[in-house]
N, C-alpha and C positions, 0 to 999 in steps of 0.2 A: 719274188724270189731273191732279187738283188739285195733287198733290205736284210733278209735272212743270212745271206753269204757275207756281206760286207758289213752290216750294222746300220742302224738307223742314223740318219743325218739329223742330229740334234743340235740346236743352237742355244747359246746361253753363255755362262761365265765358266772358264775353266781355271784350274789352279795347278801349278807345279809346286809340289810340297816336298821339302827336304826333311826326311824322317829323322835325320841326325841332329839338325839344329832347330827344327820346328819353324823354320822360315817358309813363307809362301809367296809366290808370284802369281798374279791374276791377269787374265786376259779375256778377250771377247772372242767367241768362235761361232761360226755359222755352220760348222760340220765338225764335230768333236773327233771323229775318226781321222779325218784330214789333219786337223790341228795337232793331234798327238804325234802324228808322223812327222809333220813339219818341225814341231818344237824339238823333238828328239833328234831330228836330223841337224838342225842348227846347233844344238848342244854338242852333239857328236863331232861336228866340224870345228867347234870352238868359235862359232860366229853369232851366238845369241846376242840380242841387243841389250840384255840386262847383264852388265859386266859382273856384278857381284854374284848373280846366280850362276854365270858361266864359270867363274873361278871355283865356287863350291862344287859344281858338277865335275870340273876337271881334277880336284883334289879328293873328293869323296867317291865319285863313281856313280854310274847308272843305277846300281842296286838299291841306293838309298833315296831315290827320287820317285814320286808318283805324279802322273799327269791325269787328272780327273775332272769331270763336269760337276761343278758344285751347285749350279743353278741352271735350271732348264728355262728358256724363254718362251713365252706365249707369242703368238703371232703379233699382238699389239704392243709387246714390250719394247721399249727404247733400250737398246743394248748398252749404251754409254751410261744411262741412268741406272740401269741394273748392275753394271760393274761398280759404280760409286756406292751404291747401296750395299753390295756384297762386301766390298772392302771395309766399309764402315762397320758392318756386322761382325766381320772377323777380327778387326782391330779391337772392337769393344770386348771381344772375348780373350784379348791378350795375345793374338797371333802377331808375330813380327813379319813385316813385309820386306821383300827385296825391293829396292828402290831402282826403277828403270832408268 
């Protein structure tokens, strides 16, 4: 019942995507629901660790940002390796990254 009400705790790689600039920020999550709330909270407070992302968020606004899970991890997946693989995949497609 909790999973239905709150959502499934999925782990993997999340992305904060700027719809205006096409820039992306990637990170690791063990619970995407919690991570979405935490990332948004830090951005709203102006305290996100990625200063370039924070500046864009401040000038552009919430409406042009999406926080989504782009890779779901299996139990045996090493999250750091999955993050590196995901970043390589997206940069090969021409996606520009925010530098942390």
